[in-house]
LONUGU-677834 format. One record per residue (C-alpha): x, y, z. Coordinates in steps of 0.5 Angstrom, whole numbers, padded with zeros to 4 digits, always signed. Layout:
! residues N
XYZ/...
! end
This chain:
! residues 674
+0195+0355+0221/+0202+0357+0223/+0207+0354+0219/+0210+0350+0226/+0204+0347+0226/+0205+0344+0220/+0211+0343+0219/+0209+0338+0225/+0204+0335+0222/+0210+0333+0217/+0213+0331+0220/+0208+0327+0224/+0206+0324+0218/+0214+0323+0215/+0214+0319+0222/+0207+0314+0220/+0209+0312+0214/+0216+0311+0216/+0214+0305+0221/+0209+0303+0216/+0214+0302+0210/+0219+0298+0217/+0212+0295+0219/+0211+0292+0212/+0218+0290+0211/+0219+0285+0217/+0213+0283+0215/+0216+0280+0208/+0222+0278+0211/+0220+0275+0217/+0219+0268+0217/+0211+0265+0217/+0212+0259+0221/+0206+0254+0219/+0204+0248+0223/+0208+0240+0220/+0203+0237+0215/+0200+0232+0218/+0195+0229+0213/+0195+0224+0207/+0190+0226+0202/+0188+0219+0199/+0185+0219+0192/+0180+0212+0190/+0176+0212+0186/+0169+0208+0186/+0164+0210+0181/+0157+0211+0186/+0160+0210+0193/+0163+0215+0196/+0164+0212+0201/+0171+0211+0205/+0170+0206+0209/+0169+0202+0204/+0176+0203+0201/+0183+0199+0203/+0187+0206+0205/+0183+0206+0210/+0181+0198+0212/+0187+0198+0212/+0193+0202+0211/+0190+0208+0216/+0191+0205+0223/+0198+0204+0221/+0199+0212+0217/+0195+0213+0226/+0200+0211+0228/+0206+0213+0225/+0202+0221+0227/+0199+0221+0220/+0191+0223+0219/+0188+0221+0212/+0184+0226+0208/+0179+0220+0202/+0177+0223+0196/+0173+0219+0191/+0177+0223+0185/+0170+0222+0181/+0168+0228+0183/+0175+0231+0180/+0182+0233+0184/+0183+0237+0191/+0183+0244+0189/+0191+0246+0190/+0190+0250+0195/+0188+0246+0199/+0193+0242+0200/+0197+0247+0206/+0197+0242+0212/+0198+0235+0206/+0204+0232+0208/+0203+0226+0202/+0200+0223+0197/+0197+0215+0197/+0194+0214+0191/+0190+0205+0193/+0186+0204+0187/+0182+0197+0186/+0180+0199+0178/+0183+0198+0172/+0182+0205+0170/+0180+0212+0172/+0176+0219+0170/+0180+0222+0166/+0187+0221+0167/+0191+0224+0164/+0189+0232+0168/+0191+0225+0175/+0197+0225+0172/+0199+0234+0171/+0196+0234+0177/+0200+0230+0181/+0205+0232+0178/+0205+0239+0181/+0205+0236+0187/+0211+0232+0186/+0214+0237+0184/+0212+0243+0190/+0215+0237+0195/+0211+0232+0196/+0210+0225+0197/+0207+0219+0192/+0204+0213+0193/+0202+0209+0189/+0199+0202+0191/+0195+0197+0188/+0193+0197+0180/+0196+0202+0175/+0190+0206+0174/+0192+0211+0172/+0194+0208+0165/+0188+0206+0162/+0180+0211+0161/+0174+0209+0163/+0172+0207+0155/+0178+0202+0155/+0183+0208+0151/+0190+0207+0154/+0195+0212+0155/+0201+0213+0152/+0206+0210+0156/+0212+0217+0156/+0206+0219+0161/+0205+0215+0165/+0212+0214+0167/+0212+0221+0167/+0209+0220+0174/+0214+0213+0176/+0219+0216+0174/+0219+0220+0180/+0220+0214+0183/+0225+0211+0180/+0221+0206+0177/+0219+0205+0169/+0213+0201+0166/+0215+0197+0160/+0207+0197+0158/+0206+0189+0158/+0202+0185+0164/+0205+0179+0166/+0198+0174+0166/+0202+0168+0167/+0207+0169+0172/+0210+0160+0173/+0217+0160+0172/+0218+0166+0176/+0223+0167+0182/+0224+0172+0186/+0229+0176+0186/+0230+0182+0191/+0227+0181+0196/+0228+0187+0202/+0227+0182+0209/+0226+0187+0213/+0219+0190+0209/+0216+0184+0205/+0214+0178+0207/+0212+0181+0214/+0206+0177+0216/+0206+0171+0212/+0210+0167+0205/+0210+0171+0199/+0202+0168+0195/+0204+0162+0191/+0203+0162+0185/+0206+0168+0184/+0200+0173+0183/+0200+0178+0174/+0202+0184+0174/+0204+0191+0171/+0212+0191+0168/+0216+0196+0172/+0223+0196+0172/+0228+0201+0177/+0231+0206+0172/+0234+0210+0179/+0239+0207+0184/+0235+0212+0188/+0230+0207+0189/+0231+0202+0193/+0227+0195+0190/+0224+0192+0196/+0221+0186+0193/+0223+0184+0185/+0221+0179+0180/+0225+0174+0175/+0224+0169+0169/+0228+0165+0163/+0226+0170+0159/+0226+0178+0162/+0233+0180+0161/+0232+0186+0168/+0227+0184+0175/+0220+0186+0175/+0220+0191+0182/+0213+0189+0185/+0216+0193+0192/+0220+0199+0192/+0221+0205+0196/+0224+0213+0193/+0226+0218+0197/+0219+0221+0194/+0215+0216+0197/+0214+0208+0194/+0210+0203+0190/+0208+0196+0191/+0203+0192+0187/+0196+0190+0188/+0197+0183+0191/+0203+0185+0194/+0201+0188+0199/+0196+0184+0203/+0194+0177+0201/+0186+0176+0202/+0185+0184+0201/+0181+0182+0195/+0176+0179+0200/+0169+0185+0203/+0170+0181+0210/+0177+0181+0211/+0178+0174+0213/+0182+0171+0218/+0187+0168+0213/+0189+0176+0211/+0195+0179+0212/+0202+0184+0211/+0206+0182+0206/+0210+0188+0205/+0212+0192+0213/+0206+0198+0213/+0211+0201+0219/+0216+0200+0215/+0214+0202+0209/+0210+0208+0211/+0215+0210+0216/+0220+0212+0209/+0215+0213+0205/+0212+0220+0209/+0219+0220+0212/+0216+0221+0219/+0221+0221+0223/+0221+0228+0226/+0215+0229+0226/+0211+0227+0234/+0206+0223+0234/+0200+0224+0238/+0198+0218+0243/+0191+0216+0244/+0194+0210+0247/+0197+0212+0254/+0195+0218+0258/+0200+0221+0264/+0205+0215+0262/+0201+0208+0262/+0196+0205+0257/+0188+0208+0258/+0183+0203+0260/+0177+0205+0258/+0170+0201+0258/+0162+0202+0254/+0158+0197+0253/+0152+0198+0249/+0144+0197+0252/+0144+0191+0247/+0140+0185+0251/+0138+0189+0256/+0131+0186+0257/+0132+0179+0255/+0132+0174+0261/+0138+0171+0264/+0140+0164+0265/+0143+0165+0273/+0139+0165+0278/+0139+0168+0284/+0139+0163+0291/+0131+0162+0292/+0131+0160+0284/+0128+0167+0282/+0132+0169+0275/+0133+0176+0273/+0134+0180+0265/+0142+0181+0263/+0141+0189+0265/+0140+0187+0273/+0145+0181+0273/+0151+0186+0269/+0149+0191+0274/+0149+0187+0280/+0154+0183+0278/+0160+0187+0275/+0158+0195+0276/+0157+0195+0284/+0163+0190+0284/+0168+0195+0281/+0167+0202+0283/+0174+0204+0282/+0174+0203+0274/+0169+0208+0270/+0164+0206+0266/+0160+0207+0261/+0152+0205+0259/+0148+0206+0254/+0141+0204+0253/+0137+0203+0247/+0132+0209+0249/+0125+0203+0246/+0128+0198+0250/+0126+0203+0257/+0120+0208+0254/+0114+0204+0257/+0111+0207+0250/+0116+0203+0246/+0118+0195+0249/+0120+0198+0256/+0118+0195+0263/+0118+0198+0270/+0123+0193+0271/+0128+0194+0265/+0127+0203+0268/+0128+0201+0275/+0136+0199+0274/+0137+0203+0270/+0135+0208+0275/+0139+0205+0279/+0145+0204+0275/+0145+0211+0274/+0146+0213+0281/+0153+0211+0281/+0158+0215+0280/+0163+0211+0275/+0157+0210+0271/+0157+0215+0265/+0151+0216+0261/+0150+0215+0254/+0146+0213+0248/+0145+0206+0243/+0139+0211+0239/+0132+0210+0241/+0130+0204+0236/+0136+0201+0235/+0137+0202+0227/+0142+0195+0224/+0144+0199+0217/+0144+0207+0218/+0145+0208+0211/+0139+0205+0209/+0136+0212+0213/+0141+0216+0209/+0135+0218+0204/+0129+0216+0209/+0121+0215+0206/+0118+0211+0209/+0115+0206+0203/+0122+0205+0203/+0122+0202+0210/+0115+0198+0210/+0116+0193+0206/+0121+0190+0211/+0115+0191+0216/+0112+0184+0215/+0120+0182+0217/+0118+0184+0224/+0115+0179+0228/+0112+0183+0234/+0116+0183+0240/+0114+0176+0244/+0117+0173+0238/+0122+0178+0236/+0127+0176+0243/+0128+0169+0240/+0129+0172+0234/+0135+0176+0237/+0137+0172+0241/+0138+0167+0234/+0141+0172+0231/+0146+0173+0236/+0148+0166+0237/+0149+0166+0229/+0143+0162+0228/+0140+0167+0222/+0133+0166+0220/+0132+0163+0212/+0130+0170+0210/+0133+0175+0205/+0138+0180+0207/+0136+0187+0207/+0138+0190+0201/+0141+0197+0202/+0145+0202+0195/+0152+0201+0195/+0152+0196+0201/+0152+0189+0202/+0146+0186+0206/+0147+0184+0212/+0141+0185+0217/+0134+0182+0216/+0131+0189+0218/+0133+0196+0217/+0132+0196+0225/+0130+0193+0232/+0123+0197+0233/+0119+0199+0227/+0114+0201+0231/+0114+0208+0228/+0117+0212+0223/+0124+0213+0222/+0125+0220+0226/+0134+0222+0226/+0132+0227+0231/+0128+0221+0235/+0135+0217+0234/+0139+0222+0237/+0136+0229+0241/+0130+0224+0243/+0135+0219+0246/+0138+0224+0249/+0132+0226+0252/+0128+0219+0255/+0135+0217+0258/+0137+0223+0263/+0130+0223+0266/+0132+0216+0267/+0138+0220+0271/+0140+0223+0278/+0140+0230+0277/+0146+0233+0274/+0147+0227+0270/+0148+0228+0262/+0148+0224+0257/+0156+0224+0254/+0155+0219+0248/+0153+0217+0243/+0154+0209+0242/+0154+0208+0234/+0149+0201+0233/+0148+0196+0228/+0154+0195+0223/+0156+0203+0226/+0157+0205+0220/+0153+0213+0221/+0151+0218+0214/+0155+0225+0215/+0148+0229+0218/+0147+0223+0223/+0155+0226+0225/+0152+0232+0226/+0146+0232+0230/+0150+0229+0235/+0156+0234+0235/+0150+0239+0236/+0149+0237+0241/+0155+0237+0243/+0157+0230+0245/+0161+0226+0243/+0161+0219+0239/+0164+0213+0239/+0164+0207+0235/+0166+0202+0230/+0171+0200+0225/+0172+0193+0229/+0178+0192+0232/+0179+0185+0232/+0187+0182+0233/+0186+0176+0237/+0190+0168+0236/+0184+0167+0231/+0185+0174+0227/+0192+0174+0228/+0193+0180+0222/+0194+0188+0223/+0189+0188+0217/+0183+0187+0223/+0187+0193+0228/+0182+0199+0226/+0184+0206+0225/+0182+0212+0231/+0177+0214+0227/+0175+0217+0220/+0173+0224+0216/+0167+0224+0214/+0166+0231+0211/+0165+0235+0216/+0163+0230+0221/+0168+0226+0225/+0166+0218+0227/+0171+0215+0232/+0172+0208+0232/+0172+0204+0239/+0179+0201+0240/+0178+0193+0242/+0171+0189+0238/+0165+0187+0243/+0163+0181+0244/+0159+0181+0237/+0165+0179+0233/+0168+0173+0236/+0165+0166+0237/+0160+0163+0239/+0159+0171+0242/+0164+0170+0249/+0160+0164+0251/+0164+0157+0250/+0168+0159+0257/+0175+0158+0255/+0174+0161+0248/+0171+0167+0252/+0176+0169+0257/+0181+0169+0253/+0179+0172+0247/+0179+0180+0248/+0185+0178+0253/+0190+0176+0248/+0187+0182+0243/+0189+0187+0248/+0196+0184+0249/+0197+0183+0242/+0197+0191+0241/+0201+0192+0247/+0206+0189+0244/+0211+0189+0242/+0209+0197+0242/+0203+0199+0245/+0198+0201+0239/+0191+0201+0242/+0188+0202+0250/+0185+0198+0254/+0177+0197+0251/+0173+0193+0255/+0167+0193+0250/+0161+0189+0250/+0153+0189+0251/+0148+0188+0256/+0147+0181+0253/+0153+0179+0257/+0149+0178+0263/+0145+0172+0260/+0149+0167+0261/+0154+0165+0267/+0161+0163+0262/+0160+0170+0257/+0159+0174+0266/+0165+0170+0267/+0169+0173+0261/+0167+0180+0264/+0169+0178+0271/+0176+0176+0268/+0177+0181+0263/+0176+0187+0269/+0181+0183+0274/+0185+0183+0270/+0185+0190+0268/+0184+0191+0276/+0191+0188+0277/+0195+0192+0272/+0197+0198+0271/+0193+0203+0268/+0189+0209+0267/+0181+0210+0268/+0178+0214+0264/+0170+0214+0262/+0170+0212+0254/+0167+0220+0252/+0174+0222+0255/+0177+0218+0250/+0172+0220+0245/+0174+0225+0247/+0182+0224+0245/+0179+0221+0239/+0178+0228+0237/+0183+0231+0239/+0188+0228+0235/+0184+0230+0229/+0185+0237+0231/+0193+0238+0234/+0198+0242+0230/+0204+0242+0232/+0208+0249+0231/+0216+0249+0230/+0219+0254+0234/+0227+0251+0235/+0230+0246+0235/+0226+0239+0236/+0222+0245+0240/+0215+0245+0238/+0208+0249+0240/+0201+0244+0240/+0195+0248+0239/+0189+0246+0238/+0190+0238+0242/+0183+0238+0245/+0183+0233+0251/+0188+0230+0248/+0195+0229+0253/+0201+0226+0251/+0205+0226+0245/+0210+0221+0243/+0217+0219+0239/+0218+0213+0238/+0226+0210+0236/+0227+0216+0243/+0231+0211+0247/+0237+0216+0249/+0232+0223+0249/+0229+0226+0253/+0224+0232+0255/+0228+0239+0256/+0224+0243+0261/+0228+0249+0261/+0225+0249+0253/+0219+0246+0254/+0213+0249+0258/+0206+0246+0261/+0209+0238+0261/+0208+0234+0267/+0213+0229+0266/+0216+0223+0262/+0217+0216+0260/+0221+0211+0256/+0218+0205+0254/+0220+0200+0249/+0223+0204+0245/+0220+0210+0245/+0218+0216+0249/+0213+0218+0252/+0210+0226+0254/+0205+0227+0258/+0202+0234+0257/+0200+0239+0263/+0191+0240+0262/+0191+0247+0263/+0196+0249+0259/+0193+0251+0253/+0198+0252+0248/+0204+0248+0251/+0211+0248+0249/+0215+0241+0248/+0223+0240+0247/+0227+0234+0247/+0234+0234+0249/+0240+0228+0248/+0240+0224+0255/+0246+0225+0258/+0251+0219+0258/+0249+0219+0266/+0241+0219+0265/+0239+0211+0262/+0232+0211+0259/+0227+0210+0265/+0225+0202+0263/+0216+0201+0264/+0213+0195+0263/+0205+0192+0264/+0202+0185+0265/+0197+0185+0259/
! end
């Protein structure tokens, strides 16, 4: 080899090494831009049940956090505390305890302190459960106060049992007594006092024997605190009675505690600047005989009435219909008439096909660890078909039989049998995949089942959710949103959905008629209950889409049919964007997956949004989209003080930038009539 060649090789090697050093140096000096954290880690303790749907954080708090743009990951600390390196997407920590003690409170305190010191806001609601272990041993007060001092408060070691003679010392009028008055007499509480000027005391009480006010609710730059009994009234009842209401203002409290003002909010209620409309029908009561007759005095099954009077009459409003396969299958309890209605119904272009499972499970947790022997003891309650339809009708009217409720491990019984049809042993594959195959045998060529609508208590276990996901279709139902004149509190609003392990359950945006008195049969109540609920979720600001959700037996009575028709006429005359139920469910999935990457001043790159196409900014009446710095934006609209931005679904990774509007540019006002 020549010397010249060796010299050139040496220079090339030096150049390569220099380039690598320069690349490594740049990699270390260039800041790594990560997504804005949107997740709230909700910690709870239950000694047996891991279902987060039973926790107050999910039942009451999650819908508020969703509106503020946040998702929630629930964690039962009976399994230990989450790993420290699993917190990148966590915006803050919510510990909402309703127990007197937790396992290993010392470890909880040290874990919490680590995350507070890393800048994670900490919110403590309910019981001071980390002051005592499960054996009843109290922790040293100074250890408990290591956490509380970061919230600007201190525990003095006492429990105020008798509150007679106490009076409210300080009360924020904008942040307390939000939906109703403070309880009287005052509930007992752990005695806390403010120790820092950074503690914004929202509610405190004093008495003749106290020199320092007892803090009942407060906010701090690092989080917040509210004592049990001063967060919600009536929340201790397991079924959320109509007397429950928020005492603290949850919007303002969580907004401040988790500092959400600068966070873009993925919005599941709006599409193309207008409120979303979707409708879905569960197949319950498909074969029930209707009281409505034709001119020849002939009677029809309820599904035929819904087809003739509802589905065929409103072709501009999409509707998803999900039969129960056993109601149609000839080997179960289907008739040719039932199948004929299904075939005709699915020929309509605006009708989307869904499944309401095969045998209609009532209590999903019963089937989590299913054995045929466990179900066999309920077979005596399962009557033959001729009397069972009568019994089902009685159940729907609230006329329960005097038989014991279904006993499910860890859950309160609510049904007399585990599922509607017990003819053959339960099979999860039959409920999900086989029901889809059978229903698709009744649809026109090319029309596929697009969604699974959960049955009964609508609390599927994780494997059931996984089986639906494996088919490539979304799921919906559950949650029970019913904020009407009888249940006027936000405590009756459900979140977008719930995360169960690696799976997502998407909730219906409103309740079906089954939760209403008389099931919409009363003509006055029926035609107004849903519309009242829809108005309450539209004003003073929009929380939910317009979701017309009902069951097929609404075709049984003239009054219940009228209630459906009234709702459809209201929808047809309102400024709404109609979509299918499956598309809404995919929008809900996008709410959980979306990521915002800051790329400039008030500028974000949007990733993993799925079908979600609207981003909302609150208190943004004088902000607009900066189209020169944005990409993939169709337009924007101001409404109720918020800015709604419509994304172009053809652009996979849009960029959204905001700017202050010029003084000559007035925000566009928009108002609907619902």
